[in-house]
N, C-alpha and C positions, 0 to 999 in steps of 0.2 A: 444403512449404518456403516457398512464397509467403506463407502466412499467418503463419509464424514471423517472416519478414522484416518484415511489417507490424506485428506485435506489438512487435518491437524498435524499429522506427521510431516507433511511437506512445508507448511507455513509456520510451524512453531517448533520449539524445543520442549514442549510439554510431553510427558511420558504417555505413550499410546500403546495399545496391544498390537501384537504382530497379526497381520491378516494376509491371506492369500489373495493376490490381485493380479490382473493382467493390465495391458496397456490401455484398454478401454476404460477400466476402472480408474486408473490414474488420471486419464483425460477427463472423465466425468466428475472427478472430485472437485473440479473448478466450480461446480454448481453450489458447493457448500462453503466456498471461500468467505462470503459475507457472515455466515454463522460463526466461523472461526474468528472473524474480526470482532464479534461481540465478546468472545472469551478474552481476546487480547486486550480489548478496551477495559474489561472488568479488572484484569490484572494490573494494567497501568493505573487506572483510577484508584484501585484499592491500595496499591503501593504508594501512590502519591499522597493519599489521605494519611497513611501511617507516618510517612516521612514528614508530612506537614504538621504533625503533632509536635515536632521538634522546632521547625523553622520553615517558612514558605519556600526558601531556596533549597533547603534540604528535601522538601517534598517534591519540588520540581525535578531535582537531580535524581531522586529515587524513582520517580515515575519514568523519566527518560531512560535510566539504567534498566528498568524492567522492560521497557519497550524494546530496547536493543536486545536484551537477553532472551526474552520470550520468543522473539522472531529470529534469533540467531544472526542478526544483522543481514538477513537475506536480501531485503530490499535496498539497503544501503549499498550492498555490493553491486546491484544493478545500476543504481544511481552513479556510483563511482565509475563503472565501466562505460556508461554512456557519456559521462563528462570527459573521460579520457579520449573517447572516440571523437567527440565534438571538438575538443581542444587540439588534438593532434592532426586532424584531417577534416576540418569543418566544411571544405569545399569539394572533397572527393568522397562520395558515398561508399564506394567499395573499400577504400582505404580506411574509412571510419569504421566500417563493419569488421574489418580485420583487426583493428586496434581494440575494439570492444571485445573480441574473442580472446585477446591476450590475457592470461590469468594474472599478469603482474599489474600492480597499481601504480599509475603515474601521478605527477604533481597535480594535474587537473582533477583527478579522482580524489586525491587527498583533500584538496580545497573544497570540493563539493560535499564530502562527508562532514568535514569540520563545520562548514556553513550550515548544513542541514541540522546537525546536532545543536549548534548554537541557537538556530531559529526555533527548534522545538523546545529547547530548555527555557528560553525567554517566554515563549508563548504559553507553555505549561504553567510557568510561574504566574503570569498575568491572568490566565483563564481561571486558575485555582482560586482567585480572590472571590469569585462568585459561585464557586462550587465545582467539584470534579466530576459529578455524575454525567454531565453532557459529553465528557471525553469518551465515555464508553461507546458512543455512537460513531466516533471518528474512524477507528479502524474498520468498523462494519461498513460504513458508507464508502470508504476508499476501496474496499475489496469487491464492490459491485463493478468497479471499473474494469478489471480483467475480463469479466464476462462480455462487456460491451466491446472492448478493444479486440478480444479474440474473435468475436462474431463478425465484426465489420472491418477488420484489417487483415490482409494476407500475412501469413507467416513468412519471415525473412529467410528461414531455412527449414528444411524438412525435419521431422521428428515429432517430439511431444507437442510442440507449439501448434503444428498443423492439425494433429488429432484433437487437441483441445478445442479448436475452432469448430470442429464437427460435433463436438459433444455439447456445446452450448445451444440451448433451445430458447426460442422466443418466450415461452412461458416461464422459463427460469428468470430471464431478465425482467419481464413484466411483474412477476411475483415479488422479486426483491425491490423493484422500484415502488410498488404499492406499499410495501412495508416501510420503505424509506419515507414515502409521503406521509404515512401515519406517524412515524417518528418525528417528522418535521413539525407536526402540530404541537409537539412537546418541546422540541429543540429547533426553533425556527431557522437557525443558521444552517441547518442541513439542506435548505432549499438551494444553497450554492453548489452542492455536490454534483448535480447533473451538469452544471456549467463547467465545473472543473474537469470532470470526466470527458465531456465533449471537447473541451479545449485541448486536452492532451491527445485525444483521438485526432483532432484536426492537425495538430502540430506533427504528429507521427506520419500522417498521410501525406502531408506536404514535404516534410523533410526527409523521411526514410522510405516512405511508400509501403510500410508494413510494420510488423510487430515482432519482437523477440522477448525472451525471458528477461533480459536486462531492461528492456523498455517497460515491461510490466512492473518490475520492481521499482524503477525510477518513477513511474507514474503513481504507484501507490504512495511512495514517500512524498511526492509533491502534492498530491491530493490531500494527504493527511495534514501537511503543513498549511495548505490553503484553508482547510476546514478549521484548524485551530485558530487561524487568523480571523475567520468568519465568526467563530465563537467569541473571540475577544471584541471584535467590532460590535457584535450584537449586544454584548454585555455593557458596552459603553453608550448605547443609544437609549 
């Protein structure tokens, strides 16, 4: 329970009780990330449904605003940092990592955030035409990714990222994948999740040779958008 509380405290802005924890607890909290994703998805879908009582675009905007608010824009920040690094030094890996570590947001980061928000807004609007319930599964499936990436990619720098990798167990990944497979019998578009997660793992391995917190955040954002697109395509078939 302690690690679940830590996972909620790290990944969301939802109120959580204070708990005494050490570095091992913070690292092991990654095992609960997909469960936190379900709560995030429920908040997004519920808010979208309420907003949709007014107008479909109002519902999409309300859902997007909740998505950003409940996560504290945590993953958007990672996407922004990665975009700045790629844009400023796409051929120099060390320079790229240095830019990513800079707390300031550059033009590439701003463009990435804007494009991501527009993509999610449009997709939320279109997906809502056939019902918002499947959206609950999107943040859940995307947060299986960090377990995979942490397990099979080396940390780019020492610290929490390296300890997280040691905390991920094969049974954690297998358990969440089995739950994902069960969910895919209800929401078939979720079958794309393993391919999206694997695609991001492959890109990181080839381009950076490892993983960082920013890469985790960017990956979650991109997988979420990919899953929204998959939901839309599935609803049109």
